[in-house]
Structures are given as structure tokens and as C-alpha cells.
NUGUSE-129937 format. One record per residue (C-alpha): residue number from 1; residue in three letters; x, y, z. Coordinates in Angstrom, 3 decimals, always signed. Layout:
! NUGUSE-129937
[atom NUM; "Ala"; [X; Y; Z]]
...
***
This chain:
! NUGUSE-129937
[atom 1; "Met"; [+0.000; +0.000; +0.000]]
[atom 2; "Asp"; [+2.742; +2.421; +1.021]]
[atom 3; "Asn"; [+4.726; +1.591; -2.100]]
[atom 4; "Asn"; [+1.661; +2.293; -4.266]]
[atom 5; "Ile"; [+1.163; +5.717; -2.631]]
[atom 6; "Ser"; [+4.851; +6.498; -3.046]]
[atom 7; "Asp"; [+4.773; +5.525; -6.728]]
[atom 8; "Leu"; [+1.623; +7.581; -7.268]]
[atom 9; "Leu"; [+3.183; +10.668; -5.640]]
[atom 10; "Thr"; [+6.353; +10.222; -7.702]]
[atom 11; "Lys"; [+4.324; +10.086; -10.919]]
[atom 12; "Glu"; [+2.277; +13.163; -9.950]]
[atom 13; "Ile"; [+5.407; +15.163; -9.081]]
[atom 14; "Ala"; [+7.082; +14.121; -12.344]]
[atom 15; "Lys"; [+3.946; +15.112; -14.249]]
[atom 16; "Ala"; [+3.835; +18.515; -12.518]]
[atom 17; "Met"; [+7.495; +19.145; -13.266]]
[atom 18; "Leu"; [+6.879; +18.654; -16.991]]
[atom 19; "Asn"; [+4.665; +21.747; -17.057]]
[atom 20; "Arg"; [+6.870; +24.804; -16.637]]
[atom 21; "Phe"; [+4.086; +27.380; -16.501]]
[atom 22; "Phe"; [+0.902; +26.006; -14.889]]
[atom 23; "Phe"; [+0.390; +23.947; -11.739]]
[atom 24; "Lys"; [-3.000; +22.987; -13.126]]
[atom 25; "Glu"; [-3.700; +22.468; -16.805]]
[atom 26; "Pro"; [-5.855; +25.362; -18.142]]
[atom 27; "Ser"; [-9.165; +24.680; -19.832]]
[atom 28; "Asn"; [-9.688; +25.397; -23.518]]
[atom 29; "Leu"; [-12.694; +27.549; -22.625]]
[atom 30; "Lys"; [-10.522; +29.914; -20.566]]
[atom 31; "Ile"; [-7.870; +30.060; -23.275]]
[atom 32; "Phe"; [-10.560; +31.008; -25.793]]
[atom 33; "Ala"; [-12.077; +33.592; -23.419]]
[atom 34; "Tyr"; [-8.745; +35.298; -22.771]]
[atom 35; "Ser"; [-7.922; +35.283; -26.493]]
[atom 36; "Val"; [-11.205; +37.019; -27.274]]
[atom 37; "Gly"; [-10.651; +39.355; -24.328]]
[atom 38; "Tyr"; [-7.291; +40.395; -25.736]]
[atom 39; "Ile"; [-8.821; +41.255; -29.137]]
[atom 40; "Leu"; [-11.638; +43.172; -27.416]]
[atom 41; "Leu"; [-9.106; +45.227; -25.445]]
[atom 42; "Ile"; [-7.390; +46.207; -28.695]]
[atom 43; "Leu"; [-10.740; +47.199; -30.225]]
[atom 44; "Leu"; [-11.699; +49.226; -27.148]]
[atom 45; "Gly"; [-8.300; +50.892; -27.078]]
[atom 46; "Thr"; [-8.527; +51.943; -30.713]]
[atom 47; "Leu"; [-12.174; +53.006; -30.719]]
[atom 48; "Leu"; [-12.148; +54.864; -27.380]]
[atom 49; "Asn"; [-8.576; +56.208; -27.629]]
[atom 50; "Ile"; [-7.551; +54.579; -24.343]]
[atom 51; "Glu"; [-4.556; +52.738; -25.744]]
[atom 52; "Ile"; [-2.411; +53.219; -22.621]]
[atom 53; "Val"; [-4.973; +51.576; -20.313]]
[atom 54; "Ala"; [-5.981; +48.913; -22.858]]
[atom 55; "Ala"; [-2.366; +47.940; -23.614]]
[atom 56; "Phe"; [-1.637; +47.700; -19.885]]
[atom 57; "Leu"; [-4.643; +45.433; -19.289]]
[atom 58; "Ser"; [-3.822; +43.293; -22.349]]
[atom 59; "Val"; [-0.565; +41.966; -20.866]]
[atom 60; "Phe"; [-2.306; +39.465; -18.571]]
[atom 61; "Pro"; [-4.568; +37.661; -21.101]]
[atom 62; "Leu"; [-1.773; +37.566; -23.679]]
[atom 63; "Thr"; [+0.666; +36.071; -21.165]]
[atom 64; "Tyr"; [-1.933; +33.491; -20.099]]
[atom 65; "Val"; [-2.556; +32.394; -23.692]]
[atom 66; "Leu"; [+1.179; +32.257; -24.399]]
[atom 67; "Gly"; [+1.780; +30.090; -21.347]]
[atom 68; "Ala"; [-1.103; +27.798; -22.211]]
[atom 69; "Lys"; [-0.541; +27.255; -25.938]]
[atom 70; "Gly"; [+2.886; +28.730; -26.677]]
[atom 71; "Leu"; [+3.864; +30.543; -29.856]]
[atom 72; "Lys"; [+1.408; +28.589; -32.018]]
[atom 73; "Leu"; [-1.444; +30.717; -30.608]]
[atom 74; "Tyr"; [+0.541; +33.759; -29.459]]
[atom 75; "Leu"; [+1.823; +34.645; -32.943]]
[atom 76; "Pro"; [-1.575; +34.458; -34.729]]
[atom 77; "Leu"; [-3.124; +36.408; -31.852]]
[atom 78; "Ile"; [-0.649; +39.310; -32.001]]
[atom 79; "Ala"; [-0.812; +39.227; -35.815]]
[atom 80; "Ser"; [-4.604; +39.638; -35.619]]
[atom 81; "Gly"; [-4.166; +42.452; -33.137]]
[atom 82; "Gly"; [-1.575; +44.061; -35.389]]
[atom 83; "Ile"; [-3.972; +44.024; -38.341]]
[atom 84; "Ile"; [-6.713; +45.675; -36.261]]
[atom 85; "Leu"; [-4.263; +48.322; -35.053]]
[atom 86; "Ala"; [-3.017; +48.948; -38.607]]
[atom 87; "Leu"; [-6.585; +49.493; -39.822]]
[atom 88; "Leu"; [-8.021; +51.441; -36.906]]
[atom 89; "Gly"; [-5.139; +52.721; -34.782]]
[atom 90; "Ser"; [-2.437; +55.363; -34.990]]
[atom 91; "Pro"; [+1.329; +54.688; -35.150]]
[atom 92; "Val"; [+1.624; +55.632; -31.473]]
[atom 93; "Met"; [-1.095; +53.127; -30.594]]
[atom 94; "Met"; [+0.593; +50.401; -32.653]]
[atom 95; "Phe"; [+3.894; +51.076; -30.917]]
[atom 96; "Trp"; [+2.368; +51.063; -27.429]]
[atom 97; "Phe"; [+0.481; +47.797; -27.938]]
[atom 98; "Gly"; [+3.543; +46.283; -29.634]]
[atom 99; "Ile"; [+5.839; +47.055; -26.722]]
[atom 100; "His"; [+3.324; +45.452; -24.333]]
[atom 101; "Met"; [+3.211; +42.351; -26.525]]
[atom 102; "Val"; [+6.955; +42.086; -25.942]]
[atom 103; "Ala"; [+6.406; +42.631; -22.204]]
[atom 104; "Ala"; [+3.995; +39.678; -22.130]]
[atom 105; "Tyr"; [+6.604; +37.481; -23.818]]
[atom 106; "Ile"; [+9.260; +38.573; -21.292]]
[atom 107; "Ile"; [+6.951; +37.633; -18.405]]
[atom 108; "Tyr"; [+6.317; +34.229; -20.006]]
[atom 109; "Lys"; [+10.028; +33.505; -20.528]]
[atom 110; "Thr"; [+10.875; +34.670; -16.997]]
[atom 111; "Ile"; [+8.433; +32.158; -15.554]]
[atom 112; "Asp"; [+9.559; +29.432; -17.965]]
[atom 113; "Leu"; [+13.246; +29.925; -17.130]]
[atom 114; "Arg"; [+12.588; +30.344; -13.377]]
[atom 115; "Leu"; [+14.131; +33.818; -13.206]]
[atom 116; "Ser"; [+13.395; +36.306; -10.431]]
[atom 117; "Lys"; [+10.859; +39.131; -10.329]]
[atom 118; "Leu"; [+13.688; +41.620; -9.959]]
[atom 119; "Phe"; [+15.135; +40.520; -13.300]]
[atom 120; "Leu"; [+11.639; +40.685; -14.795]]
[atom 121; "Val"; [+11.038; +44.305; -13.708]]
[atom 122; "Val"; [+14.466; +45.458; -14.914]]
[atom 123; "Ala"; [+14.063; +43.636; -18.242]]
[atom 124; "Ile"; [+10.646; +45.180; -18.972]]
[atom 125; "Ala"; [+11.806; +48.667; -17.927]]
[atom 126; "Thr"; [+14.864; +48.378; -20.177]]
[atom 127; "Val"; [+12.801; +47.176; -23.163]]
[atom 128; "Leu"; [+10.322; +50.042; -22.671]]
[atom 129; "Phe"; [+13.153; +52.566; -22.402]]
[atom 130; "Leu"; [+14.967; +51.315; -25.502]]
[atom 131; "Gly"; [+11.703; +50.968; -27.417]]
[atom 132; "Ile"; [+10.675; +54.563; -26.697]]
[atom 133; "Ala"; [+14.160; +55.823; -27.559]]
[atom 134; "Ile"; [+14.191; +53.993; -30.911]]
[atom 135; "Tyr"; [+10.613; +55.078; -31.709]]
[atom 136; "Val"; [+11.376; +58.758; -31.009]]
[atom 137; "Phe"; [+14.632; +58.569; -32.986]]
[atom 138; "Leu"; [+12.914; +57.041; -36.031]]
[atom 139; "Ser"; [+10.018; +59.515; -35.771]]
[atom 140; "Ile"; [+12.471; +62.425; -35.828]]
[atom 141; "Arg"; [+14.390; +60.936; -38.751]]
[atom 142; "Leu"; [+11.181; +60.343; -40.728]]
[atom 143; "Gly"; [+9.865; +63.809; -39.954]]
[atom 144; "Asn"; [+6.887; +62.636; -37.882]]
[atom 145; "Ile"; [+8.235; +64.572; -34.896]]
[atom 146; "Thr"; [+9.668; +68.037; -35.424]]
[atom 147; "Ile"; [+11.879; +69.570; -32.753]]
[atom 148; "Asp"; [+12.372; +73.329; -33.011]]
[atom 149; "Ser"; [+15.114; +74.316; -30.562]]
[atom 150; "Lys"; [+14.221; +78.011; -30.862]]
[atom 151; "Gln"; [+10.604; +77.385; -29.861]]
[atom 152; "Ile"; [+11.712; +75.243; -26.928]]
[atom 153; "Leu"; [+14.116; +77.924; -25.673]]
[atom 154; "Glu"; [+11.431; +80.579; -26.125]]
[atom 155; "Phe"; [+8.965; +78.492; -24.103]]
[atom 156; "Ile"; [+11.500; +77.979; -21.291]]
[atom 157; "Asn"; [+12.424; +81.677; -21.177]]
[atom 158; "Asn"; [+8.758; +82.722; -21.084]]
[atom 159; "Tyr"; [+8.055; +80.242; -18.297]]
[atom 160; "Val"; [+11.042; +81.405; -16.251]]
[atom 161; "Asn"; [+10.154; +85.076; -16.741]]
[atom 162; "Ser"; [+6.581; +84.430; -15.581]]
[atom 163; "Met"; [+7.898; +82.698; -12.451]]
[atom 164; "Val"; [+10.232; +85.602; -11.695]]
[atom 165; "Glu"; [+7.390; +88.096; -12.154]]
[atom 166; "Met"; [+5.156; +86.125; -9.772]]
[atom 167; "Asn"; [+7.875; +85.785; -7.134]]
[atom 168; "Gln"; [+10.595; +88.420; -7.049]]
[atom 169; "Asn"; [+12.672; +86.315; -4.625]]
[atom 170; "Val"; [+13.226; +83.615; -7.253]]
[atom 171; "Asp"; [+16.694; +83.623; -8.799]]
[atom 172; "Lys"; [+16.268; +83.485; -12.586]]
[atom 173; "Asn"; [+19.685; +81.915; -13.148]]
[atom 174; "Leu"; [+18.885; +79.200; -10.612]]
[atom 175; "Val"; [+15.624; +78.329; -12.392]]
[atom 176; "Leu"; [+17.397; +78.228; -15.760]]
[atom 177; "Glu"; [+20.058; +75.965; -14.277]]
[atom 178; "Ser"; [+17.341; +73.614; -12.998]]
[atom 179; "Phe"; [+15.945; +73.343; -16.546]]
[atom 180; "Ser"; [+19.450; +72.662; -17.809]]
[atom 181; "Ser"; [+19.883; +69.909; -15.229]]
[atom 182; "Ile"; [+16.544; +68.343; -16.207]]
[atom 183; "Gln"; [+17.617; +68.285; -19.856]]
[atom 184; "Arg"; [+20.876; +66.520; -19.017]]
[atom 185; "Thr"; [+19.377; +63.979; -16.622]]
[atom 186; "Phe"; [+16.128; +63.338; -18.522]]
[atom 187; "Pro"; [+17.104; +59.745; -19.533]]
[atom 188; "Val"; [+17.569; +58.774; -15.871]]
[atom 189; "Thr"; [+14.250; +60.356; -14.909]]
[atom 190; "Leu"; [+12.483; +58.568; -17.770]]
[atom 191; "Tyr"; [+14.019; +55.204; -16.814]]
[atom 192; "Ile"; [+12.909; +55.634; -13.179]]
[atom 193; "Ile"; [+9.343; +56.362; -14.329]]
[atom 194; "Leu"; [+9.382; +53.324; -16.624]]
[atom 195; "Phe"; [+10.837; +51.180; -13.817]]
[atom 196; "Val"; [+7.904; +52.095; -11.558]]
[atom 197; "Tyr"; [+5.479; +51.455; -14.435]]
[atom 198; "Ser"; [+7.107; +48.053; -15.073]]
[atom 199; "Leu"; [+6.787; +47.209; -11.379]]
[atom 200; "Ile"; [+3.053; +47.934; -11.594]]
[atom 201; "Ile"; [+2.715; +45.794; -14.755]]
[atom 202; "Val"; [+4.507; +42.872; -13.100]]
[atom 203; "Lys"; [+2.481; +43.172; -9.887]]
[atom 204; "Tyr"; [-0.814; +43.334; -11.799]]
[atom 205; "Thr"; [-0.027; +40.510; -14.229]]
[atom 206; "Leu"; [+1.494; +38.062; -11.752]]
[atom 207; "Ser"; [-1.255; +38.601; -9.174]]
[atom 208; "Leu"; [-3.856; +37.595; -11.775]]
[atom 209; "Leu"; [-1.746; +34.719; -13.106]]
[atom 210; "Ala"; [-1.349; +33.387; -9.552]]
[atom 211; "Arg"; [-5.136; +32.929; -9.396]]
[atom 212; "Glu"; [-4.916; +30.753; -12.506]]
[atom 213; "Tyr"; [-2.444; +28.281; -10.951]]
[atom 214; "Val"; [+0.605; +29.737; -12.698]]
[atom 215; "Ile"; [+4.079; +29.194; -11.259]]
[atom 216; "Ile"; [+5.119; +32.652; -10.004]]
[atom 217; "Pro"; [+8.839; +33.556; -9.826]]
[atom 218; "Ala"; [+10.305; +34.364; -6.425]]
[atom 219; "Phe"; [+11.126; +37.901; -5.346]]
[atom 220; "Pro"; [+14.075; +38.187; -2.955]]
[atom 221; "Lys"; [+13.467; +40.080; +0.273]]
[atom 222; "Phe"; [+14.557; +43.688; -0.099]]
[atom 223; "Ser"; [+16.763; +43.383; +2.974]]
[atom 224; "Arg"; [+18.755; +40.616; +1.238]]
[atom 225; "Ile"; [+19.495; +42.644; -1.916]]
[atom 226; "Ser"; [+22.885; +44.360; -1.746]]
[atom 227; "Leu"; [+25.519; +45.933; -3.984]]
[atom 228; "Ser"; [+29.040; +44.559; -4.168]]
[atom 229; "Pro"; [+32.174; +46.543; -3.176]]
[atom 230; "Lys"; [+33.021; +46.693; -6.891]]
[atom 231; "Ser"; [+29.902; +48.809; -7.428]]
[atom 232; "Gly"; [+31.146; +51.247; -4.805]]
[atom 233; "Tyr"; [+34.510; +51.677; -6.527]]
[atom 234; "Ile"; [+32.789; +52.180; -9.893]]
[atom 235; "Tyr"; [+30.601; +54.845; -8.282]]
[atom 236; "Ile"; [+33.672; +56.659; -6.945]]
[atom 237; "Gly"; [+35.291; +56.643; -10.390]]
[atom 238; "Val"; [+32.171; +57.843; -12.213]]
[atom 239; "Ser"; [+31.559; +60.555; -9.591]]
[atom 240; "Leu"; [+35.109; +61.878; -9.982]]
[atom 241; "Ile"; [+34.793; +62.004; -13.779]]
[atom 242; "Thr"; [+31.404; +63.755; -13.502]]
[atom 243; "Leu"; [+32.895; +66.268; -11.046]]
[atom 244; "Leu"; [+35.721; +67.046; -13.464]]
[atom 245; "Phe"; [+33.184; +67.740; -16.212]]
[atom 246; "Glu"; [+31.195; +70.039; -13.907]]
[atom 247; "Met"; [+34.374; +71.914; -12.964]]
[atom 248; "Gly"; [+34.903; +72.795; -16.619]]
[atom 249; "Leu"; [+36.902; +69.966; -18.140]]
[atom 250; "Asp"; [+34.419; +70.149; -21.009]]
[atom 251; "Glu"; [+33.060; +73.648; -21.622]]
[atom 252; "Asn"; [+30.053; +72.304; -23.512]]
[atom 253; "Lys"; [+27.554; +71.160; -20.859]]
[atom 254; "Tyr"; [+25.549; +69.358; -23.524]]
[atom 255; "Ser"; [+28.410; +67.320; -24.970]]
[atom 256; "Phe"; [+27.854; +63.576; -25.379]]
[atom 257; "Trp"; [+30.363; +62.558; -22.695]]
[atom 258; "Asn"; [+29.150; +65.118; -20.193]]
[atom 259; "Ile"; [+25.529; +64.002; -20.516]]
[atom 260; "Leu"; [+26.549; +60.318; -20.522]]
[atom 261; "Phe"; [+28.493; +60.469; -17.248]]
[atom 262; "Gln"; [+25.873; +62.624; -15.555]]
[atom 263; "Asn"; [+23.207; +60.057; -16.368]]
[atom 264; "Ile"; [+25.415; +57.128; -15.321]]
[atom 265; "Ser"; [+26.099; +58.960; -12.065]]
[atom 266; "Gly"; [+22.359; +59.496; -11.595]]
[atom 267; "Val"; [+21.573; +55.803; -12.116]]
[atom 268; "Leu"; [+24.312; +54.760; -9.671]]
[atom 269; "Ala"; [+23.118; +57.311; -7.108]]
[atom 270; "Leu"; [+19.610; +55.830; -7.329]]
[atom 271; "Ala"; [+21.045; +52.313; -6.902]]
[atom 272; "Phe"; [+22.920; +53.337; -3.742]]
[atom 273; "Ile"; [+19.862; +55.149; -2.338]]
[atom 274; "Leu"; [+17.891; +51.908; -2.717]]
[atom 275; "Asn"; [+20.804; +49.948; -1.244]]
[atom 276; "Gly"; [+20.696; +52.278; +1.749]]
[atom 277; "Leu"; [+16.945; +51.671; +2.066]]
[atom 278; "Phe"; [+17.464; +47.896; +1.924]]
[atom 279; "Thr"; [+20.211; +48.183; +4.554]]
[atom 280; "Ala"; [+17.808; +50.066; +6.822]]
[atom 281; "Tyr"; [+15.179; +47.358; +6.223]]
[atom 282; "Phe"; [+17.722; +44.704; +7.232]]
[atom 283; "Phe"; [+18.438; +46.300; +10.610]]
[atom 284; "Ile"; [+14.728; +46.931; +11.197]]
[atom 285; "Glu"; [+14.093; +43.195; +10.684]]
[atom 286; "Gln"; [+16.936; +42.358; +13.049]]
[atom 287; "Lys"; [+15.636; +44.629; +15.789]]
[atom 288; "Thr"; [+11.889; +43.989; +15.494]]
[atom 289; "Lys"; [+10.092; +40.681; +15.838]]
[atom 290; "Asn"; [+6.716; +42.020; +14.687]]
[atom 291; "Lys"; [+6.428; +41.543; +10.915]]
[atom 292; "Ala"; [+3.522; +44.004; +10.707]]
[atom 293; "Thr"; [+5.627; +46.931; +11.899]]
[atom 294; "Ile"; [+5.084; +50.368; +10.349]]
[atom 295; "Ala"; [+8.829; +51.086; +10.572]]
[atom 296; "Lys"; [+9.418; +50.123; +6.929]]
[atom 297; "Pro"; [+6.802; +52.470; +5.405]]
[atom 298; "Ile"; [+8.114; +55.282; +7.603]]
[atom 299; "Thr"; [+11.674; +54.506; +6.486]]
[atom 300; "Phe"; [+10.573; +54.614; +2.844]]
[atom 301; "Val"; [+9.075; +58.088; +3.355]]
[atom 302; "Leu"; [+12.269; +59.218; +5.088]]
[atom 303; "Met"; [+14.255; +57.955; +2.089]]
[atom 304; "Leu"; [+12.228; +60.223; -0.197]]
[atom 305; "Ile"; [+12.973; +63.222; +2.043]]
[atom 306; "Phe"; [+16.578; +62.488; +3.042]]
[atom 307; "Ser"; [+17.827; +60.599; -0.011]]
[atom 308; "Pro"; [+21.491; +61.792; +0.347]]
[atom 309; "Ile"; [+21.681; +60.142; +3.792]]
[atom 310; "Phe"; [+20.390; +56.849; +2.404]]
[atom 311; "Glu"; [+22.780; +57.150; -0.537]]
[atom 312; "Leu"; [+25.678; +57.465; +1.919]]
[atom 313; "Leu"; [+24.383; +54.515; +3.962]]
[atom 314; "Gly"; [+24.093; +52.403; +0.796]]
[atom 315; "Phe"; [+27.616; +53.343; -0.249]]
[atom 316; "Ile"; [+29.067; +52.437; +3.178]]
[atom 317; "Asp"; [+27.200; +49.111; +3.166]]
[atom 318; "Ser"; [+28.558; +48.345; -0.311]]
[atom 319; "Ile"; [+32.185; +49.071; +0.570]]
[atom 320; "Phe"; [+32.318; +47.761; +4.144]]
[atom 321; "Lys"; [+29.561; +45.076; +3.978]]
[atom 322; "Leu"; [+27.669; +46.277; +7.044]]
[atom 323; "Arg"; [+24.977; +43.609; +6.867]]
[atom 324; "Glu"; [+27.434; +40.753; +6.394]]
[atom 325; "Gly"; [+29.582; +42.038; +9.245]]
[atom 326; "Tyr"; [+26.557; +42.294; +11.533]]
[atom 327; "Ile"; [+25.546; +38.684; +10.816]]
[atom 328; "Ile"; [+29.096; +37.455; +11.516]]
[atom 329; "Met"; [+29.166; +39.461; +14.771]]
[atom 330; "Lys"; [+25.824; +38.009; +15.908]]
[atom 331; "Lys"; [+27.032; +34.475; +15.196]]
[atom 332; "Gly"; [+30.141; +35.197; +17.276]]
[atom 333; "Glu"; [+27.974; +36.143; +20.234]]
***
């Protein structure tokens, strides 16, 4: 009897391991419903001009269908959607739905290859960033987007002058410098926005897939994510180069290398701010036994207000391995 139960369990486990996406085999009725739902979302997006919302919502049904039937249904489905978009939608709408089709495929492959949620969020954010950059570049080259530098400068000057007129205490040069800084660091700002958007996509899609017995990738605890000492040394080097540019090594503030290093410095600064936040989370977990503590949300708000302090904490943790040293010290006790 025991041997029969053991054999039965072994067969069931082996059968479950063969399926790399679902714990429970999906029904054909659900696959059909989600396929139709995906087409309906495209139609609603094109007819009601809500392509951003419709494309966002379309990621879940498309991922479900891809996981259930693979490319043999995914490709005809996106081809059908592409035809509808070509007939009824604008180029912007086609691009936005297209980039979300790619996002659905990335989610599917992440689950299939057993990769982490962190990789998934970064991968989608990077694809969105590169996709937007390529789309804007091609639109400018083809003449679909016209950039008039004189009109842009005139708009900025008018805006700054209106601010100065409303508040005499505002330094005009300081406001102009802030616009200049925004221009140079715009890629970093855009990537951060897309990263948050990707996080929302992943959270929405995986939460719905989890209800359909889909194998969800693991997300490491924030307190266990850390940067290596090598990252700290790279940050020092990039910061020194950026400082040299700001001190006048390159007189043109809008030169390629100046903008490149400023944006690299911005990305690294954000990474160390988050590393500082994760370090704070680690020590909160060590000092509090109650998992429902409000200390973490409060710490997150403090990070938004005092980001330079968290950046410094993240840098120190990277170089001197504060969390690792604390664990070793506790074991010694």
C-alpha cells in the first residue's frame, strides 16, 4: 500500500514538473475567453482612444494564452491584433500595444526559465526605455516629430520670466540651471518612471496569473538585496569624472560625454539610495520581531525626504559590507 502511494506521488510530481508554466492544466474555454478578451481590449483601445490603459490590461490575457498554448497561438493572436491596429489605430497606438506584446513574452520567458521578479522588472523597464528611444529617434528621422530648438528655448524663457514676475525672490539663473539639469538627466528620470510602471505591470499581471495556478517567480526580500564593493569603486570613479566635467573639463555642458556620465552617475546614485533603504530594512528586521511593523513604510518616506543620507548609507554598506559584518558578529555572540 505504502509503495503504491509512493509511486503515485512520484508520478504526480514528475507530471507537474513537466509543465513549466501552470500547476493545473488550463481549460480550452478559458484560453478562448482570454484570447477574445485580448482582441476586445485592442478594439476598445482603438475606438475609445484609451490605448495606454488597454495595452496595460492586455498583458495578462496575452501572457496566459502564451503560457497555455505557446507561440502557435501567441503569434496568430498578435498578428490579428496588429492588423486591427493597422486598420483602426495610430502609429503611437501600434507602438504602445507592440511594446506590451513584448512585455507579455518577457513575463512568459521569466516564468519558464525560473528567473526572479527583480530581473523581470528590470528587463521590462529596459525594453520600454529602448523601445521609446528607438521610436522617437525614427520619428524624428522620418519627420513625424519636429523639434524646433528656438521654440523650446522661447517656451522655457517665457516660463522662467513668468515665475520671476510672480515671485521676485526667485533667482532666474537658478531656475534656468534647474531646466538645464533636467535636460541633461532626462534619460535617468524617464528610466525611473518606466521602472515604476514596469513594477506595476509585473504586480498586476502576476497577481492575476497566480489565481490561474501559474508558477510565479520568487522575489528576494529587499533586505537581502545588496551591492558589491566593486559597485562602490565604480561609483567613486564615475563621480570623480562627472565632477571634473562640472568643474569645466568640457566647456560644452551638452556634450555627449558630459551628458553620458551625468546620467550614469544618476543611475548609480539611485542604486545606492535603494541599497541604503534595503540596509535600513535589514536592521529593522533584526531589531523587530513584529512583521507588521510600520517602521518600513516610515523609512521609505524618510528615504524620499533624506535621499542623500540613504545614498551614503548604501555606499558604506557596499564598501564595508555592514549587513554581512553584523551577521558574523551576531554568530560570534
